[in-house]
N, C-alpha and C positions, 0 to 999 in steps of 0.2 A: 440270799436275796440281796444283802448289802454288797456282796462281791460283784453280783451282776450289775447292780446300780453303778458301782464305781467303773466297771468296764464300759457301761453305756455312756457315762459322763466323759470318760477318756476318749471313747470313739467319737463323740460329738466334738470334743476339742480338736482332735486330729482332723476331722472333716472340715471344721472351721478354718484350721490352719491351711489345709490344702486349697480350700476355696479362696482364701485371701492370697495365697501364693499364686494361684491361677489368675486371680484378678489383676495382680501386679503384672504378670506376664502378658495378660490380654488387655492391658491398659491402653495400648495403642490400637486405634481402630480408624477405619476410613468411612466417611459419610458422603453419600452422593448429594451434591448441592447444586447440580447443574441449573435447574430452573430458578432456584432461589438466587443464584448468582447472575441471572439474566442471560444465560446462554441457551439458545434455542436452535442450535445447528443440527441439521439432519443430513447425513450423507446420502447422495443420490447417485446410484451407479448406472442409471439409464436403462435398466433392464426392461425388456418388452416381452419376455418369455422365449426368446430365440436362443438364449444361453450363449451369448458372445463371450469368448474367453477373456476379453478385456474387463469384464465385470468382476473378476475374481479378486483383484489385488486390494480393493478398498483404497484407503488413503491415509496420509500422515497428518501430523499436528506439531505445532511449535510453541514453546514458551520463549518469549523474547521481550525485552524492554525497548520497544522501538522509539519511545519518546524520552528516554533517559530520566524518567521521574522516580525511579527506584522501585517500581512495581512491575511484575511480569505480566505482559499482555499475552493473548492467545491467538494464534492463526491456525485455522482449520481449512484443509484442502478438500475441495469437492470435485465431482466428476461432471458428466454431461449426458444429455439424451443420446441414445443410440438408435439405429434404424428401427422403426416400429414404435417408438416412444416419442411423445411430444408433451412436455410439461407446460402447464399454464404460464409459469414464470421460469425462465432459465435458471438452473441452479448455479451458484457462484461460490468461490472461496470466500471466507469471512474472517475479518480481523476484529477482535474484541479488545477494547481498551480497558485496562484495570483501573477502576475508580478509586482504589486505595481503601475501600471500606468493605471488601468482600464481594463486591458486585462488579459487573462488566457492562460496557456499552458497545454496541455494534457501530464501528466507525469505518466500515468497509468502503462506502461510497465516498466519504470525505478523504480517505487515505488513498483511494484509487487502486485498490488491490483486489477488486472483485472479478477476477478472471472467470470466464465462462467456458474455458477449455476443459478437456478431460484430464483432470489433475491427479497426481499420485503422491509425490513427496515434497519435502521442503527442508531447507537448512538456512542458517543465518551466519553472517560474519561481516565485518566492516572492511569490504574489499578495497576501498579507496582511502582508508585511514583518516576519514574526516570526523570521526567521533560518533557516528550514527550507524546502527546496525542495518545492513542491507539484507535482502531476502531472495533466495533462489527457489524456484518452484519447478518440479519436473512434471511433464505432461505426456500423454499419448498425443504427440504433435509438438509444436514449437515450445521449448522451455522458456521460462521467464526469469529475468534478473531485475528485481525491483530495487532501484537505487533509492535510498532514503534521503529525501531532500532536506531533512532537518527541521521541517515546519509542520510535521504531522502528515505529510503526503509522500507518495512514492511515484517514481517514473520507471516504466519498463524499458530498460536499455539493453536487453539481451541481444538484439540484432546488432546494435552499434558495438557492443562489447565482444561479439563473436561467439556467444555461448547459447544461441537459440537452436540447439540440437532438436531435430524434428523426429527422432526415433522415440521409442517407448521407454521413457526414463522411469526409474523407480527411486531408490535412495540417492542421496547426494551429500557432499560434505565439503566445506572449505578447510584448507590446511596449508600452512607455509612449509611445503616439503623441502624447499631448497634454502630456507632460512635467510631470505633476502629482505624480509620485512613486509612483503606483500602476500596476501592470501591467494593461493591457487585453489582450484576447484576440481573435484572428482565427481563424475556422474555414473552411477551403475545403470546400465541399460538392460532391458529384459529380453524380449524376443522380437523377431520380424513378424509383423502382424498387420492384417487388413480385414476389416469387417466383411468386405464383399467377397472374400474367398473362404469365409468360415464354413466349416462343415459340421454335420450333426454327429455327436459322439454318444455312445451308450455304454452302460454297465448293467449287465443282466437284463438287457433289452429295455432299460429305463434311460430316457434322455438325460445327459449330464453335460457338464463342461468338459472340454477335451483336456488331455494330459499335456503338460508343458513340453514333453518330449516330442509332441506332434508338430512343434514349431521350431524353426531354426533360431539358434542363439545369435546375438549381435554383440559387437565390441562395446565395452565401456569407453569412457573418454576422460582423459586427464588434460585439464587446461592450465597452462602456466600464465600467471598474472604478469603482464608486461609493464606494470607500474604507471600506465598512462590511461587507465580506464578500459583497456582492452585485454583480451586473453588470446593465447595461441594454443592450438591443439598439439600436444607433445606426446600423445599416447604411444606412438611407435618408438620415437627416439628415447623415451624414458623407460622402455622395456616392459610396458604393461598392456600391450596390445594382444588380446586373445579373442578372436572374432567368433568363436563358437560358444562362449559362455552365456549364461542366462542370469545376469546380475540382479540381485534384489536388495541385499543389505551391504553397508560399508561402514567401517569404523577405523579411525586413525589412532595410533598410540605407539609409544616407544617401547616395544615389547622386549628389546634386547639391551635396554639401558645404555645406549651409546650416544644419546644426546640428539638424535634426529628422529623424525616421525616415519614410522612404518605404517602399513595398513592392511586390513583383512577384508576380503569380499566374500559374502555368502552368495553362492550361486545355486540356482534351482536345477536339480537333476544333472549337474555337472560338477566337476572338481571345484572346491573352494580354493581361494588364492590367499597366500600370505606374502605380501610384497615387502621385502627387506630393503631399507634405504641404504644405498651404497655411498651416500654422502657427496656424490658428484652430479646429482640431477637424474640419476638412473636408479632402477630398482632390480632386485633379483627375486624371482618367484621361488619361495622357499617352503611351500606348504608340505610337499612330500618329505623333505628333510626334517621339518619340524614336527610332522605327524598330525597336521590339522587340515589336510586336503580331502580326506575321505573318512568314512565311518571306521570304527575299529576293525570291521571285517572287510574293509577295502571297497565299500560301495560309495558311489556318488549319491548323496542324499539331497533332500529338497530344502537347501539352505534358504531361510527367509530373513530373519533378523540376526544381529550380532552386536556384541559389546565387549570392550576391554574393562577389567577392573581387578584390583588386588583383594581377593576375598579372604586371604589368610594372613594378610599384613606381613608378607615376607619381602616386600620391596620390588616384586616383579608383577607385571600385569598379566593376569589370567584372562581366559577367553571363553565366551559362550556363543553358540550358534543354535538357533531354533530350526525345527524341521517339521515334516508332515506327520500326520497320525501314523502310528506303527513304526515311527522312527524316533530315536531319542532326541531331546534337546541336549546337545552335546556340551558338556562342561570340560574344558581343558585346563589343567594346572600347568602353569609356566614353571618349568624345572630350573630355569636360570642358566641353562647351558646351551640355549638355542633350540631346545626340544620342549615339547608339551606332552603331558600324559592325559589320556582320556580317563576322567574320574567320575563320569556320569553315574555309574552304578554305585561305586564306593562312597560317593558324596551323598547319595540319597535323592538326587534330582532326576535320575534317569527313569526309575520305575514309574513314577507318577506321570511323566510326560508322554509315555507311549500312547495313551488313549486320547491325547489331545493334539491339535494342530497349532503350532506356535508361530507367532509373528514378532512383534516388537519385544525387546528385552532390555534390561538395564540392571547393572550392579549399583545398589544404593543402600544406605543404612536407614531403613524406614523407622526404626525405634531408637536411634541414636545410642545404641549400646556399644558401638565401637567395632562392630563386625558388619561387613557389607553383605546384604541380602540380595536376592535376585527376583525381579519381576518378569513374568512372561504373559503377554497378551495372547489369548487363544480364540480360535474360531475357524470353523471348517470353510472350505471353498464351495462345496456342493450344498445348496439350500435344500435338497431333497435326499441327503445322505441317509436318513433314517429308512428310506424305502429299499435300500440295497445293502445296508451295513447294520448289523445288529449291535455294534458298539458305538459307532460314530454318531455325533449330533452336530447340527449346524451351529446353534447357539451354545457357547461353552463358558464355563467359569474361567476368569483370569486367575493366575496363581502368583503368590508371593512365597518364595522359598526362604524360610527363616534360617539364618546362619546360626547354628548352635555352637560354633567353635570346633576346633579339631578337624576341620575339613568336612563337617557333616551339616546337612540341611534337612529341614522338615517343612512340609507345606502348612502355612498358617491357615487354620480353619476357623479362627476366632477373631478375625480382623474387621468385623463390623459389616454393616449392610452394603457398603460400597464395594466390598469384595465378594458379594453374593449375587452380583448381577450376571445374568447369562445373555450374552449377545455374540455376534460374529465380529470379534474385535480384530483390529489390524494395527494401526499406529498408536503410539503412546508417547507422552512427553512428561518430564519430571522436573519439578522446581518448587521453590518455596514462594508461592504466589501471594501469601498473606504475611510474609516476613516474620513468622513466629518461631523459626528455628527448626522446622521439620519439613520433610519433602512431601508435597502433594502431587497428584497424578491427574492428567487429562487423557482420556482414551477416545480414539476415533473408531467407530464401529461401522462395518460395511452395510450400506443401505439402511442405516438406523441412526438414531440420535446419539450424539456424543455424551460422554460422562465426565464430569469434573468431580474428583474424589479428594475431599479435604482430609488431611491427616490431623487427627485430634490430639496428637502429641505424645510425648514420652516423659511422664512425670519423673523427676529425679535424675534423668540423664542429661549430659551437657553436649554442647555442639559448637561448631564454628562455621561461619560462612565467609568465604574469601572471594572478593572480586578483584580481578587483575586488569591493569590498563598498561598496554605496551607503549613505549616511546621509540626505542631503537627497534624493538620487535613490532609485529603487527599490532595495531591498536586494540583489537579484540583479545589479544594475548593467547590466541589459540595455539596449542602446542606447549604452553607453559606447564611445567611440573611443580607441584607443591608437595613438600614433605613435612609432616607434623609429627612431633615426638612428645610423648608424655608418659611417665611411669614405666619406662622401658619398652613401650609400644610405639611402633612407627606406622603412620598411615601415609599413603601416596595417592595422588590423583592428578589428572591432567585436564586442562581446558580443551574441550573438543566441540567441533561443529558437526552436527549430523551423527547419528548412531542408531542402534535398535533397528527399526524398520521405518523408513520414510519420515523420520521425525527429528525434532530438535529439542534438546534439554536446556535448562538454565545454564548460562555460561559461568555463573558463579559456582565455585567448588564448595561442597557441603561435606563436613566431617562430623560424624557422630563420635563422641568422646567417652561415653559411658559415665563413670563416676569421677573422672579426672577434672579437677577444678582449676588447673593451670597448665598451659602449654610451655614446656621447657625450651623447645627449639622449633622454629619454623623456617624452613629453607625454600627458596624460590629459585628455580632454574628457568630462565627465559630463553626463547628460541634464538635470540641474538647471541647467546653464550654468557650473558651476564648472570651472575649468581649473587643472591642476597640472603642474609641471615638475620633473624630476629629472635630475641630471647625473652623469656618470661612474658608470654602473651596471655591476656585474660580470655576466658571462654564466654560462651553464650552471647556472642556478638557478631556483627557483620563488619569485617575489615575490608578496606579498599587500599590496595597496594599499587603504587605507580612505579613503573620500572625506573630505577635509578634515583627515585625520590622517597622511597620508603613508604611507610604507612601514612597516607594522606589524611585520612579521617577514620573515625570509628563511629559506627552507627548502632 
């Protein structure tokens, strides 16, 4: 009897230890705080029951500090009524100003950014280097370039700047590809489309949205910044003109570590593109050579969203692209020799993703443990998929793939109520909106309300937030690479505009540092070619680094 009692006590102690250990691992969780924060945005896709293909993309969202007060504001892109639908009040894009106390105020009217067009994506960057972030919005119809006037208002100068493309735009991104100090602009365009020629499509005699392959692809566009407030279309002369593509996602990054920005385009049902920067204003399409143009079995898949990030801390940017249900969200490891390896299955990310339809994605360290995790926004395009598919659902859970180290990921199932929401998600943006050292998420959902997910933190783990301001380089410092070293580990990241799907993340760089209490070395490589080094940097703070002037302030 005494022996059994001792075994029972030992079992209880072991159980308590396991529970405590699990509690530490599950200490980070996301809380849905949308309404409490004052955000009441609802995406409106204009559906009238006629199933226009235009309705399927949903829209994006941006984290940006438009008024330079040190707090991230939120911009959400909306769509518009389609034939057969008339809303009592026309839906608009909405700008929410961060009040600095965890709440937001709708300032759309005052700011002048409430477009009523059929919106899709957005990206930010200070294209005229005046110290204020400007905003680009893609539409089905003329795109918008909102110039930030510096007084809380914006003016649409797209036509004057030469960037009011009237085709169906999806994702977009600013980047200084030629390193002249001015931000250029890339717009991923989807398909040639007109509502008055839409036809009825069916699966098993059930009315559905048509397949993207039923529509002709159209060329993306690369705009070169002329330095005088205008842009020139240099798509063909730069070597990135591919008229049959169906562009959805775009991300810039120096994947070959040669000091200039390359970029990757996720295309729907056509080959994905990896454009390697030649350093002379032109690019070489290298996806076939690098192994990132098609699936592992040579198929063109349904590329939606994409991102660069170094998930194994080896100093090379890895790559992810999200795809349709029954296709993998493909994780590519950068092998450092110009080639990538498809590690979707060996990493543990592939098996889970097959049952879901992925959109926006991002490499980020949600728990500050020093390893970059992966977020994927999920949601089907067919709102009646359950009628003809025994596996698919329209509303789906979003996923965080927790980086376990050693190249392995597991899906976090214990990350709080914010990660238990089932909707048809599309765009997502990532940033520390409450400046507490961990990354929060805002998700845009198709024809549904948006979700603001507050990260409740990672007790015991350290972090660093780095804001960069260019002087010789573009003011937004887009394209700048920061390398952080501590305890024999090296972390890299780059400032980028646009990524994932149709969205914009915080331009400040966030590094989770685990249990490291001091940064031994911080290196900054600016687009201008300037390099700066800093030693013995304290953690758990927000650094502001000005090109050529060092650390200006510590917050």
